[in-house]
PDB file with one MODEL, atoms N, CA, C and O in Angstrom:
MODEL        1
ATOM      1  N   MET A   1       0.823  -1.185   0.000  1.00  0.00           N
ATOM      2  CA  MET A   1       0.000   0.000   0.000  1.00  0.00           C
ATOM      3  C   MET A   1       0.873   1.256   0.000  1.00  0.00           C
ATOM      4  O   MET A   1       0.461   2.304  -0.498  1.00  0.00           O
ATOM      5  N   ARG A   2       2.065   1.146   0.554  1.00  0.00           N
ATOM      6  CA  ARG A   2       2.924   2.338   0.608  1.00  0.00           C
ATOM      7  C   ARG A   2       3.299   2.822  -0.774  1.00  0.00           C
ATOM      8  O   ARG A   2       3.448   4.024  -0.993  1.00  0.00           O
ATOM      9  N   TYR A   3       3.458   1.883  -1.725  1.00  0.00           N
ATOM     10  CA  TYR A   3       3.882   2.272  -3.066  1.00  0.00           C
ATOM     11  C   TYR A   3       2.856   3.206  -3.706  1.00  0.00           C
ATOM     12  O   TYR A   3       3.224   4.114  -4.451  1.00  0.00           O
ATOM     13  N   ALA A   4       1.565   2.986  -3.418  1.00  0.00           N
ATOM     14  CA  ALA A   4       0.523   3.816  -4.006  1.00  0.00           C
ATOM     15  C   ALA A   4       0.702   5.284  -3.622  1.00  0.00           C
ATOM     16  O   ALA A   4       0.315   6.170  -4.384  1.00  0.00           O
ATOM     17  N   PHE A   5       1.281   5.552  -2.453  1.00  0.00           N
ATOM     18  CA  PHE A   5       1.497   6.935  -2.032  1.00  0.00           C
ATOM     19  C   PHE A   5       2.919   7.416  -2.328  1.00  0.00           C
ATOM     20  O   PHE A   5       3.193   8.615  -2.294  1.00  0.00           O
ATOM     21  N   ALA A   6       3.820   6.473  -2.618  1.00  0.00           N
ATOM     22  CA  ALA A   6       5.213   6.854  -2.881  1.00  0.00           C
ATOM     23  C   ALA A   6       5.378   7.438  -4.276  1.00  0.00           C
ATOM     24  O   ALA A   6       6.269   8.258  -4.501  1.00  0.00           O
ATOM     25  N   VAL A   7       4.526   7.024  -5.223  1.00  0.00           N
ATOM     26  CA  VAL A   7       4.657   7.513  -6.600  1.00  0.00           C
ATOM     27  C   VAL A   7       4.024   8.898  -6.718  1.00  0.00           C
ATOM     28  O   VAL A   7       3.218   9.313  -5.885  1.00  0.00           O
ATOM     29  N   THR A   8       4.416   9.592  -7.779  1.00  0.00           N
ATOM     30  CA  THR A   8       3.829  10.909  -8.047  1.00  0.00           C
ATOM     31  C   THR A   8       3.128  10.833  -9.387  1.00  0.00           C
ATOM     32  O   THR A   8       3.766  10.413 -10.353  1.00  0.00           O
ATOM     33  N   PRO A   9       1.906  11.193  -9.516  1.00  0.00           N
ATOM     34  CA  PRO A   9       0.934  11.603  -8.485  1.00  0.00           C
ATOM     35  C   PRO A   9       0.483  10.392  -7.663  1.00  0.00           C
ATOM     36  O   PRO A   9       0.607   9.243  -8.088  1.00  0.00           O
ATOM     37  N   LYS A  10      -0.037  10.688  -6.486  1.00  0.00           N
ATOM     38  CA  LYS A  10      -0.468   9.601  -5.598  1.00  0.00           C
ATOM     39  C   LYS A  10      -1.591   8.808  -6.273  1.00  0.00           C
ATOM     40  O   LYS A  10      -2.500   9.382  -6.873  1.00  0.00           O
ATOM     41  N   ASN A  11      -1.511   7.487  -6.163  1.00  0.00           N
ATOM     42  CA  ASN A  11      -2.457   6.612  -6.839  1.00  0.00           C
ATOM     43  C   ASN A  11      -3.443   6.046  -5.805  1.00  0.00           C
ATOM     44  O   ASN A  11      -3.210   5.003  -5.195  1.00  0.00           O
ATOM     45  N   TYR A  12      -4.548   6.775  -5.636  1.00  0.00           N
ATOM     46  CA  TYR A  12      -5.537   6.375  -4.631  1.00  0.00           C
ATOM     47  C   TYR A  12      -6.290   5.106  -5.034  1.00  0.00           C
ATOM     48  O   TYR A  12      -6.686   4.325  -4.169  1.00  0.00           O
ATOM     49  N   LEU A  13      -6.487   4.895  -6.318  1.00  0.00           N
ATOM     50  CA  LEU A  13      -7.160   3.683  -6.773  1.00  0.00           C
ATOM     51  C   LEU A  13      -6.323   2.446  -6.440  1.00  0.00           C
ATOM     52  O   LEU A  13      -6.861   1.441  -5.975  1.00  0.00           O
ATOM     53  N   LEU A  14      -5.025   2.513  -6.673  1.00  0.00           N
ATOM     54  CA  LEU A  14      -4.136   1.402  -6.335  1.00  0.00           C
ATOM     55  C   LEU A  14      -4.138   1.154  -4.825  1.00  0.00           C
ATOM     56  O   LEU A  14      -4.147   0.006  -4.380  1.00  0.00           O
ATOM     57  N   PHE A  15      -4.129   2.228  -4.044  1.00  0.00           N
ATOM     58  CA  PHE A  15      -4.193   2.092  -2.590  1.00  0.00           C
ATOM     59  C   PHE A  15      -5.477   1.378  -2.178  1.00  0.00           C
ATOM     60  O   PHE A  15      -5.444   0.489  -1.327  1.00  0.00           O
ATOM     61  N   GLY A  16      -6.597   1.756  -2.767  1.00  0.00           N
ATOM     62  CA  GLY A  16      -7.873   1.136  -2.440  1.00  0.00           C
ATOM     63  C   GLY A  16      -7.881  -0.347  -2.782  1.00  0.00           C
ATOM     64  O   GLY A  16      -8.378  -1.162  -2.004  1.00  0.00           O
ATOM     65  N   CYS A  17      -7.335  -0.700  -3.938  1.00  0.00           N
ATOM     66  CA  CYS A  17      -7.257  -2.107  -4.329  1.00  0.00           C
ATOM     67  C   CYS A  17      -6.413  -2.912  -3.346  1.00  0.00           C
ATOM     68  O   CYS A  17      -6.784  -4.018  -2.953  1.00  0.00           O
ATOM     69  N   HIS A  18      -5.274  -2.343  -2.956  1.00  0.00           N
ATOM     70  CA  HIS A  18      -4.407  -3.027  -1.988  1.00  0.00           C
ATOM     71  C   HIS A  18      -5.093  -3.154  -0.635  1.00  0.00           C
ATOM     72  O   HIS A  18      -4.953  -4.173   0.041  1.00  0.00           O
ATOM     73  N   PHE A  19      -5.834  -2.122  -0.237  1.00  0.00           N
ATOM     74  CA  PHE A  19      -6.520  -2.139   1.051  1.00  0.00           C
ATOM     75  C   PHE A  19      -7.592  -3.231   1.078  1.00  0.00           C
ATOM     76  O   PHE A  19      -7.696  -3.974   2.054  1.00  0.00           O
ATOM     77  N   VAL A  20      -8.382  -3.329   0.016  1.00  0.00           N
ATOM     78  CA  VAL A  20      -9.417  -4.361  -0.063  1.00  0.00           C
ATOM     79  C   VAL A  20      -8.773  -5.753  -0.092  1.00  0.00           C
ATOM     80  O   VAL A  20      -9.271  -6.673   0.558  1.00  0.00           O
ATOM     81  N   ASN A  21      -7.687  -5.914  -0.829  1.00  0.00           N
ATOM     82  CA  ASN A  21      -6.986  -7.196  -0.893  1.00  0.00           C
ATOM     83  C   ASN A  21      -6.444  -7.583   0.485  1.00  0.00           C
ATOM     84  O   ASN A  21      -6.519  -8.745   0.885  1.00  0.00           O
ATOM     85  N   PHE A  22      -5.905  -6.615   1.195  1.00  0.00           N
ATOM     86  CA  PHE A  22      -5.402  -6.858   2.547  1.00  0.00           C
ATOM     87  C   PHE A  22      -6.536  -7.350   3.451  1.00  0.00           C
ATOM     88  O   PHE A  22      -6.361  -8.302   4.212  1.00  0.00           O
ATOM     89  N   GLY A  23      -7.689  -6.701   3.364  1.00  0.00           N
ATOM     90  CA  GLY A  23      -8.837  -7.109   4.173  1.00  0.00           C
ATOM     91  C   GLY A  23      -9.278  -8.528   3.846  1.00  0.00           C
ATOM     92  O   GLY A  23      -9.604  -9.299   4.748  1.00  0.00           O
ATOM     93  N   ALA A  24      -9.292  -8.881   2.557  1.00  0.00           N
ATOM     94  CA  ALA A  24      -9.685 -10.223   2.147  1.00  0.00           C
ATOM     95  C   ALA A  24      -8.695 -11.264   2.669  1.00  0.00           C
ATOM     96  O   ALA A  24      -9.101 -12.335   3.122  1.00  0.00           O
ATOM     97  N   GLN A  25      -7.408 -10.955   2.607  1.00  0.00           N
ATOM     98  CA  GLN A  25      -6.399 -11.900   3.086  1.00  0.00           C
ATOM     99  C   GLN A  25      -6.483 -12.082   4.599  1.00  0.00           C
ATOM    100  O   GLN A  25      -6.326 -13.196   5.098  1.00  0.00           O
ATOM    101  N   VAL A  26      -6.728 -11.010   5.324  1.00  0.00           N
ATOM    102  CA  VAL A  26      -6.871 -11.115   6.776  1.00  0.00           C
ATOM    103  C   VAL A  26      -8.084 -11.971   7.117  1.00  0.00           C
ATOM    104  O   VAL A  26      -8.027 -12.797   8.028  1.00  0.00           O
ATOM    105  N   THR A  27      -9.176 -11.778   6.392  1.00  0.00           N
ATOM    106  CA  THR A  27     -10.380 -12.576   6.624  1.00  0.00           C
ATOM    107  C   THR A  27     -10.117 -14.057   6.369  1.00  0.00           C
ATOM    108  O   THR A  27     -10.527 -14.902   7.165  1.00  0.00           O
ATOM    109  N   GLN A  28      -9.442 -14.380   5.273  1.00  0.00           N
ATOM    110  CA  GLN A  28      -9.137 -15.779   4.972  1.00  0.00           C
ATOM    111  C   GLN A  28      -8.192 -16.364   6.022  1.00  0.00           C
ATOM    112  O   GLN A  28      -8.334 -17.525   6.406  1.00  0.00           O
ATOM    113  N   GLY A  29      -7.242 -15.576   6.481  1.00  0.00           N
ATOM    114  CA  GLY A  29      -6.338 -16.033   7.534  1.00  0.00           C
ATOM    115  C   GLY A  29      -7.094 -16.346   8.814  1.00  0.00           C
ATOM    116  O   GLY A  29      -6.827 -17.356   9.465  1.00  0.00           O
ATOM    117  N   TYR A  30      -8.039 -15.480   9.178  1.00  0.00           N
ATOM    118  CA  TYR A  30      -8.847 -15.720  10.371  1.00  0.00           C
ATOM    119  C   TYR A  30      -9.658 -17.001  10.215  1.00  0.00           C
ATOM    120  O   TYR A  30      -9.732 -17.803  11.147  1.00  0.00           O
ATOM    121  N   ARG A  31     -10.266 -17.201   9.050  1.00  0.00           N
ATOM    122  CA  ARG A  31     -11.062 -18.404   8.816  1.00  0.00           C
ATOM    123  C   ARG A  31     -10.196 -19.663   8.925  1.00  0.00           C
ATOM    124  O   ARG A  31     -10.640 -20.670   9.476  1.00  0.00           O
ATOM    125  N   TYR A  32      -8.971 -19.614   8.406  1.00  0.00           N
ATOM    126  CA  TYR A  32      -8.055 -20.751   8.487  1.00  0.00           C
ATOM    127  C   TYR A  32      -7.718 -21.069   9.943  1.00  0.00           C
ATOM    128  O   TYR A  32      -7.810 -22.218  10.374  1.00  0.00           O
ATOM    129  N   VAL A  33      -7.332 -20.049  10.687  1.00  0.00           N
ATOM    130  CA  VAL A  33      -6.954 -20.256  12.088  1.00  0.00           C
ATOM    131  C   VAL A  33      -8.157 -20.749  12.886  1.00  0.00           C
ATOM    132  O   VAL A  33      -8.028 -21.653  13.711  1.00  0.00           O
ATOM    133  N   ASN A  34      -9.308 -20.168  12.648  1.00  0.00           N
ATOM    134  CA  ASN A  34     -10.510 -20.575  13.367  1.00  0.00           C
ATOM    135  C   ASN A  34     -10.834 -22.044  13.098  1.00  0.00           C
ATOM    136  O   ASN A  34     -11.165 -22.777  14.030  1.00  0.00           O
ATOM    137  N   TYR A  35     -10.746 -22.480  11.861  1.00  0.00           N
ATOM    138  CA  TYR A  35     -11.101 -23.852  11.508  1.00  0.00           C
ATOM    139  C   TYR A  35     -10.062 -24.848  12.010  1.00  0.00           C
ATOM    140  O   TYR A  35     -10.425 -25.871  12.592  1.00  0.00           O
ATOM    141  N   HIS A  36      -8.781 -24.571  11.797  1.00  0.00           N
ATOM    142  CA  HIS A  36      -7.739 -25.555  12.100  1.00  0.00           C
ATOM    143  C   HIS A  36      -7.209 -25.487  13.528  1.00  0.00           C
ATOM    144  O   HIS A  36      -6.705 -26.487  14.039  1.00  0.00           O
ATOM    145  N   HIS A  37      -7.311 -24.344  14.179  1.00  0.00           N
ATOM    146  CA  HIS A  37      -6.668 -24.207  15.486  1.00  0.00           C
ATOM    147  C   HIS A  37      -7.610 -23.803  16.615  1.00  0.00           C
ATOM    148  O   HIS A  37      -7.248 -23.926  17.785  1.00  0.00           O
ATOM    149  N   LEU A  38      -8.801 -23.328  16.293  1.00  0.00           N
ATOM    150  CA  LEU A  38      -9.701 -22.868  17.355  1.00  0.00           C
ATOM    151  C   LEU A  38     -10.958 -23.723  17.484  1.00  0.00           C
ATOM    152  O   LEU A  38     -11.937 -23.280  18.084  1.00  0.00           O
ATOM    153  N   GLY A  39     -10.953 -24.927  16.941  1.00  0.00           N
ATOM    154  CA  GLY A  39     -12.055 -25.848  17.169  1.00  0.00           C
ATOM    155  C   GLY A  39     -13.101 -25.919  16.077  1.00  0.00           C
ATOM    156  O   GLY A  39     -14.150 -26.528  16.289  1.00  0.00           O
ATOM    157  N   GLY A  40     -12.868 -25.335  14.936  1.00  0.00           N
ATOM    158  CA  GLY A  40     -13.841 -25.374  13.857  1.00  0.00           C
ATOM    159  C   GLY A  40     -14.114 -26.784  13.356  1.00  0.00           C
ATOM    160  O   GLY A  40     -15.248 -27.110  13.005  1.00  0.00           O
ATOM    161  N   LYS A  41     -13.085 -27.622  13.320  1.00  0.00           N
ATOM    162  CA  LYS A  41     -13.262 -29.006  12.855  1.00  0.00           C
ATOM    163  C   LYS A  41     -14.180 -29.780  13.797  1.00  0.00           C
ATOM    164  O   LYS A  41     -15.050 -30.528  13.351  1.00  0.00           O
ATOM    165  N   GLN A  42     -13.981 -29.597  15.104  1.00  0.00           N
ATOM    166  CA  GLN A  42     -14.783 -30.324  16.073  1.00  0.00           C
ATOM    167  C   GLN A  42     -16.239 -29.880  15.997  1.00  0.00           C
ATOM    168  O   GLN A  42     -17.148 -30.704  16.099  1.00  0.00           O
ATOM    169  N   ILE A  43     -16.457 -28.600  15.822  1.00  0.00           N
ATOM    170  CA  ILE A  43     -17.826 -28.090  15.721  1.00  0.00           C
ATOM    171  C   ILE A  43     -18.505 -28.667  14.491  1.00  0.00           C
ATOM    172  O   ILE A  43     -19.675 -29.045  14.544  1.00  0.00           O
ATOM    173  N   GLU A  44     -17.774 -28.736  13.381  1.00  0.00           N
ATOM    174  CA  GLU A  44     -18.337 -29.304  12.160  1.00  0.00           C
ATOM    175  C   GLU A  44     -18.682 -30.779  12.352  1.00  0.00           C
ATOM    176  O   GLU A  44     -19.731 -31.240  11.901  1.00  0.00           O
ATOM    177  N   ALA A  45     -17.797 -31.517  13.021  1.00  0.00           N
ATOM    178  CA  ALA A  45     -18.046 -32.943  13.256  1.00  0.00           C
ATOM    179  C   ALA A  45     -19.268 -33.135  14.152  1.00  0.00           C
ATOM    180  O   ALA A  45     -20.080 -34.029  13.914  1.00  0.00           O
ATOM    181  N   GLU A  46     -19.400 -32.302  15.178  1.00  0.00           N
ATOM    182  CA  GLU A  46     -20.554 -32.407  16.067  1.00  0.00           C
ATOM    183  C   GLU A  46     -21.834 -32.056  15.323  1.00  0.00           C
ATOM    184  O   GLU A  46     -22.872 -32.679  15.549  1.00  0.00           O
ATOM    185  N   ALA A  47     -21.773 -31.073  14.445  1.00  0.00           N
ATOM    186  CA  ALA A  47     -22.951 -30.694  13.669  1.00  0.00           C
ATOM    187  C   ALA A  47     -23.371 -31.818  12.732  1.00  0.00           C
ATOM    188  O   ALA A  47     -24.564 -32.082  12.577  1.00  0.00           O
ATOM    189  N   LYS A  48     -22.399 -32.486  12.105  1.00  0.00           N
ATOM    190  CA  LYS A  48     -22.724 -33.605  11.227  1.00  0.00           C
ATOM    191  C   LYS A  48     -23.348 -34.756  12.017  1.00  0.00           C
ATOM    192  O   LYS A  48     -24.284 -35.401  11.544  1.00  0.00           O
ATOM    193  N   LYS A  49     -22.830 -35.011  13.215  1.00  0.00           N
ATOM    194  CA  LYS A  49     -23.367 -36.070  14.059  1.00  0.00           C
ATOM    195  C   LYS A  49     -24.808 -35.740  14.464  1.00  0.00           C
ATOM    196  O   LYS A  49     -25.680 -36.607  14.418  1.00  0.00           O
ATOM    197  N   ALA A  50     -25.053 -34.511  14.854  1.00  0.00           N
ATOM    198  CA  ALA A  50     -26.400 -34.096  15.233  1.00  0.00           C
ATOM    199  C   ALA A  50     -27.354 -34.176  14.045  1.00  0.00           C
ATOM    200  O   ALA A  50     -28.518 -34.547  14.202  1.00  0.00           O
ATOM    201  N   MET A  51     -26.863 -33.830  12.864  1.00  0.00           N
ATOM    202  CA  MET A  51     -27.697 -33.899  11.657  1.00  0.00           C
ATOM    203  C   MET A  51     -28.084 -35.348  11.363  1.00  0.00           C
ATOM    204  O   MET A  51     -29.227 -35.623  11.000  1.00  0.00           O
ATOM    205  N   ALA A  52     -27.140 -36.270  11.517  1.00  0.00           N
ATOM    206  CA  ALA A  52     -27.429 -37.684  11.286  1.00  0.00           C
ATOM    207  C   ALA A  52     -28.470 -38.185  12.286  1.00  0.00           C
ATOM    208  O   ALA A  52     -29.362 -38.950  11.917  1.00  0.00           O
ATOM    209  N   GLN A  53     -28.366 -37.766  13.537  1.00  0.00           N
ATOM    210  CA  GLN A  53     -29.345 -38.169  14.544  1.00  0.00           C
ATOM    211  C   GLN A  53     -30.725 -37.614  14.210  1.00  0.00           C
ATOM    212  O   GLN A  53     -31.731 -38.309  14.353  1.00  0.00           O
ATOM    213  N   ALA A  54     -30.767 -36.367  13.768  1.00  0.00           N
ATOM    214  CA  ALA A  54     -32.044 -35.748  13.410  1.00  0.00           C
ATOM    215  C   ALA A  54     -32.669 -36.454  12.213  1.00  0.00           C
ATOM    216  O   ALA A  54     -33.882 -36.660  12.177  1.00  0.00           O
ATOM    217  N   GLU A  55     -31.854 -36.822  11.241  1.00  0.00           N
ATOM    218  CA  GLU A  55     -32.381 -37.544  10.077  1.00  0.00           C
ATOM    219  C   GLU A  55     -32.938 -38.903  10.487  1.00  0.00           C
ATOM    220  O   GLU A  55     -33.978 -39.327   9.983  1.00  0.00           O
ATOM    221  N   GLY A  56     -32.252 -39.581  11.394  1.00  0.00           N
ATOM    222  CA  GLY A  56     -32.742 -40.870  11.881  1.00  0.00           C
ATOM    223  C   GLY A  56     -34.073 -40.726  12.608  1.00  0.00           C
ATOM    224  O   GLY A  56     -34.986 -41.529  12.418  1.00  0.00           O
ATOM    225  N   LYS A  57     -34.173 -39.700  13.436  1.00  0.00           N
ATOM    226  CA  LYS A  57     -35.413 -39.447  14.169  1.00  0.00           C
ATOM    227  C   LYS A  57     -36.538 -39.094  13.209  1.00  0.00           C
ATOM    228  O   LYS A  57     -37.667 -39.548  13.393  1.00  0.00           O
ATOM    229  N   ALA A  58     -36.252 -38.294  12.189  1.00  0.00           N
ATOM    230  CA  ALA A  58     -37.263 -37.922  11.200  1.00  0.00           C
ATOM    231  C   ALA A  58     -37.737 -39.148  10.435  1.00  0.00           C
ATOM    232  O   ALA A  58     -38.929 -39.295  10.163  1.00  0.00           O
ATOM    233  N   SER A  59     -36.814 -40.019  10.092  1.00  0.00           N
ATOM    234  CA  SER A  59     -37.175 -41.253   9.388  1.00  0.00           C
ATOM    235  C   SER A  59     -38.071 -42.129  10.257  1.00  0.00           C
ATOM    236  O   SER A  59     -39.043 -42.709   9.774  1.00  0.00           O
ATOM    237  N   GLU A  60     -37.739 -42.218  11.524  1.00  0.00           N
ATOM    238  CA  GLU A  60     -38.532 -43.000  12.472  1.00  0.00           C
ATOM    239  C   GLU A  60     -39.948 -42.423  12.589  1.00  0.00           C
ATOM    240  O   GLU A  60     -40.929 -43.166  12.582  1.00  0.00           O
ATOM    241  N   LEU A  61     -40.043 -41.107  12.697  1.00  0.00           N
ATOM    242  CA  LEU A  61     -41.349 -40.466  12.804  1.00  0.00           C
ATOM    243  C   LEU A  61     -42.167 -40.655  11.528  1.00  0.00           C
ATOM    244  O   LEU A  61     -43.384 -40.835  11.580  1.00  0.00           O
ATOM    245  N   MET A  62     -41.492 -40.613  10.391  1.00  0.00           N
ATOM    246  CA  MET A  62     -42.176 -40.798   9.116  1.00  0.00           C
ATOM    247  C   MET A  62     -42.752 -42.202   9.007  1.00  0.00           C
ATOM    248  O   MET A  62     -43.880 -42.378   8.547  1.00  0.00           O
ATOM    249  N   SER A  63     -41.986 -43.199   9.425  1.00  0.00           N
ATOM    250  CA  SER A  63     -42.498 -44.575   9.362  1.00  0.00           C
ATOM    251  C   SER A  63     -43.665 -44.753  10.333  1.00  0.00           C
ATOM    252  O   SER A  63     -44.620 -45.463  10.020  1.00  0.00           O
ATOM    253  N   ASP A  64     -43.601 -44.117  11.512  1.00  0.00           N
ATOM    254  CA  ASP A  64     -44.720 -44.172  12.459  1.00  0.00           C
ATOM    255  C   ASP A  64     -45.964 -43.526  11.855  1.00  0.00           C
ATOM    256  O   ASP A  64     -47.071 -44.043  12.008  1.00  0.00           O
ATOM    257  N   ALA A  65     -45.785 -42.409  11.177  1.00  0.00           N
ATOM    258  CA  ALA A  65     -46.919 -41.722  10.552  1.00  0.00           C
ATOM    259  C   ALA A  65     -47.528 -42.575   9.446  1.00  0.00           C
ATOM    260  O   ALA A  65     -48.751 -42.648   9.325  1.00  0.00           O
ATOM    261  N   LYS A  66     -46.698 -43.212   8.647  1.00  0.00           N
ATOM    262  CA  LYS A  66     -47.211 -44.088   7.585  1.00  0.00           C
ATOM    263  C   LYS A  66     -47.990 -45.258   8.187  1.00  0.00           C
ATOM    264  O   LYS A  66     -49.046 -45.632   7.675  1.00  0.00           O
ATOM    265  N   SER A  67     -47.476 -45.830   9.262  1.00  0.00           N
ATOM    266  CA  SER A  67     -48.158 -46.936   9.929  1.00  0.00           C
ATOM    267  C   SER A  67     -49.512 -46.477  10.462  1.00  0.00           C
ATOM    268  O   SER A  67     -50.510 -47.185  10.324  1.00  0.00           O
ATOM    269  N   GLY A  68     -49.545 -45.311  11.061  1.00  0.00           N
ATOM    270  CA  GLY A  68     -50.804 -44.757  11.578  1.00  0.00           C
ATOM    271  C   GLY A  68     -51.802 -44.495  10.448  1.00  0.00           C
ATOM    272  O   GLY A  68     -53.003 -44.705  10.615  1.00  0.00           O
ATOM    273  N   MET A  69     -51.304 -44.040   9.308  1.00  0.00           N
ATOM    274  CA  MET A  69     -52.177 -43.806   8.165  1.00  0.00           C
ATOM    275  C   MET A  69     -52.786 -45.103   7.657  1.00  0.00           C
ATOM    276  O   MET A  69     -53.973 -45.154   7.333  1.00  0.00           O
ATOM    277  N   ARG A  70     -51.971 -46.151   7.589  1.00  0.00           N
ATOM    278  CA  ARG A  70     -52.485 -47.446   7.136  1.00  0.00           C
ATOM    279  C   ARG A  70     -53.572 -47.951   8.083  1.00  0.00           C
ATOM    280  O   ARG A  70     -54.589 -48.485   7.639  1.00  0.00           O
ATOM    281  N   THR A  71     -53.355 -47.782   9.378  1.00  0.00           N
ATOM    282  CA  THR A  71     -54.343 -48.203  10.370  1.00  0.00           C
ATOM    283  C   THR A  71     -55.635 -47.409  10.200  1.00  0.00           C
ATOM    284  O   THR A  71     -56.727 -47.978  10.231  1.00  0.00           O
ATOM    285  N   ALA A  72     -55.510 -46.108  10.021  1.00  0.00           N
ATOM    286  CA  ALA A  72     -56.694 -45.268   9.840  1.00  0.00           C
ATOM    287  C   ALA A  72     -57.441 -45.634   8.562  1.00  0.00           C
ATOM    288  O   ALA A  72     -58.672 -45.673   8.555  1.00  0.00           O
ATOM    289  N   GLU A  73     -56.721 -45.897   7.496  1.00  0.00           N
ATOM    290  CA  GLU A  73     -57.363 -46.293   6.238  1.00  0.00           C
ATOM    291  C   GLU A  73     -58.121 -47.608   6.404  1.00  0.00           C
ATOM    292  O   GLU A  73     -59.229 -47.763   5.891  1.00  0.00           O
ATOM    293  N   ALA A  74     -57.511 -48.557   7.127  1.00  0.00           N
ATOM    294  CA  ALA A  74     -58.167 -49.851   7.351  1.00  0.00           C
ATOM    295  C   ALA A  74     -59.451 -49.671   8.158  1.00  0.00           C
ATOM    296  O   ALA A  74     -60.469 -50.292   7.854  1.00  0.00           O
ATOM    297  N   LYS A  75     -59.404 -48.819   9.190  1.00  0.00           N
ATOM    298  CA  LYS A  75     -60.598 -48.575  10.007  1.00  0.00           C
ATOM    299  C   LYS A  75     -61.678 -47.871   9.198  1.00  0.00           C
ATOM    300  O   LYS A  75     -62.862 -48.177   9.339  1.00  0.00           O
ATOM    301  N   MET A  76     -61.274 -46.933   8.352  1.00  0.00           N
ATOM    302  CA  MET A  76     -62.250 -46.244   7.507  1.00  0.00           C
ATOM    303  C   MET A  76     -62.922 -47.231   6.552  1.00  0.00           C
ATOM    304  O   MET A  76     -64.138 -47.202   6.362  1.00  0.00           O
ATOM    305  N   LYS A  77     -62.117 -48.094   5.963  1.00  0.00           N
ATOM    306  CA  LYS A  77     -62.661 -49.081   5.031  1.00  0.00           C
ATOM    307  C   LYS A  77     -63.605 -50.032   5.771  1.00  0.00           C
ATOM    308  O   LYS A  77     -64.664 -50.390   5.256  1.00  0.00           O
ATOM    309  N   GLU A  78     -63.219 -50.433   6.968  1.00  0.00           N
ATOM    310  CA  GLU A  78     -64.054 -51.316   7.791  1.00  0.00           C
ATOM    311  C   GLU A  78     -65.386 -50.637   8.125  1.00  0.00           C
ATOM    312  O   GLU A  78     -66.443 -51.263   8.060  1.00  0.00           O
ATOM    313  N   GLY A  79     -65.324 -49.388   8.471  1.00  0.00           N
ATOM    314  CA  GLY A  79     -66.546 -48.618   8.774  1.00  0.00           C
ATOM    315  C   GLY A  79     -67.424 -48.470   7.540  1.00  0.00           C
ATOM    316  O   GLY A  79     -68.645 -48.612   7.613  1.00  0.00           O
ATOM    317  N   ALA A  80     -66.787 -48.181   6.396  1.00  0.00           N
ATOM    318  CA  ALA A  80     -67.549 -48.051   5.157  1.00  0.00           C
ATOM    319  C   ALA A  80     -68.202 -49.383   4.787  1.00  0.00           C
ATOM    320  O   ALA A  80     -69.331 -49.402   4.297  1.00  0.00           O
ATOM    321  N   ASP A  81     -67.509 -50.484   5.015  1.00  0.00           N
ATOM    322  CA  ASP A  81     -68.069 -51.801   4.723  1.00  0.00           C
ATOM    323  C   ASP A  81     -69.276 -52.088   5.622  1.00  0.00           C
ATOM    324  O   ASP A  81     -70.254 -52.682   5.168  1.00  0.00           O
ATOM    325  N   LYS A  82     -69.216 -51.673   6.890  1.00  0.00           N
ATOM    326  CA  LYS A  82     -70.340 -51.871   7.801  1.00  0.00           C
ATOM    327  C   LYS A  82     -71.555 -51.072   7.339  1.00  0.00           C
ATOM    328  O   LYS A  82     -72.686 -51.557   7.392  1.00  0.00           O
ATOM    329  N   ILE A  83     -71.309 -49.831   6.882  1.00  0.00           N
ATOM    330  CA  ILE A  83     -72.400 -48.970   6.437  1.00  0.00           C
ATOM    331  C   ILE A  83     -73.053 -49.530   5.180  1.00  0.00           C
ATOM    332  O   ILE A  83     -74.279 -49.552   5.065  1.00  0.00           O
ATOM    333  N   THR A  84     -72.237 -49.979   4.246  1.00  0.00           N
ATOM    334  CA  THR A  84     -72.781 -50.496   2.977  1.00  0.00           C
ATOM    335  C   THR A  84     -73.268 -51.932   3.112  1.00  0.00           C
ATOM    336  O   THR A  84     -73.916 -52.436   2.195  1.00  0.00           O
ATOM    337  N   GLY A  85     -72.987 -52.595   4.195  1.00  0.00           N
ATOM    338  CA  GLY A  85     -73.451 -53.951   4.417  1.00  0.00           C
ATOM    339  C   GLY A  85     -72.604 -55.014   3.769  1.00  0.00           C
ATOM    340  O   GLY A  85     -73.117 -56.106   3.525  1.00  0.00           O
ATOM    341  N   ARG A  86     -71.418 -54.787   3.491  1.00  0.00           N
ATOM    342  CA  ARG A  86     -70.534 -55.787   2.859  1.00  0.00           C
ATOM    343  C   ARG A  86     -69.967 -56.721   3.832  1.00  0.00           C
ATOM    344  O   ARG A  86     -69.208 -57.616   3.458  1.00  0.00           O
TER     345      ARG A  86
ENDMDL
END
């Protein structure tokens, strides 16, 4: 960034580009340190484990709902058969 002000005339556009690039690099550096050294991997692993548990529970609930629907359909059919005299 110093070069942008060292030249004549001062190059404010070049300074701005360097400043934005510096900010992007600092952000990426923070993300790297956070993931590899501050526990980001463990948090991701725990989130994946929780997601798998939630999917299993959802699957279980879905099968229970399907079973309940089949039971209700059978009772409805039985009731309809009684009404029609079959």
